[in-house]
C-alpha angles and dihedrals in degrees: 000000000000089000090064094056108051098178143322119266110235109186132135094261095043091048092050088055093054089080088064092049097260120129126182126218137179104233138179113285093231094053119108128212093265094052090047091051096050092046092053091046095050095041099046103023095235135125114250117215103177139012124197120182132198131187119215135189137014094099129100112014125233118239120222126184109216136166087265094056133264112339122192120204129183120224121253115273114227139155131233126200124198108204121196116201130204121281112278096022126100137179117231101217095178101058099036105084 
């Protein structure tokens, strides 16, 4: 289960969403919503109501001018899951390491 959830995403926008019961995690690219739901429920002991997933990266390549010529490199592909927990429940991301 710990290989499905790689790390919590702690940004200003994701931390502001914690008040409404939504928490963001970087997850394995091949994990589906049911696997993410069961992993979060088992790891943090909460009831998950909703899971939304987004895939980032891999699109337009960045161009670098080096001494070997022009090099193009695609961005890293990763998956983010936004998990909504039941009302009244919360996940303490700062003390569960």
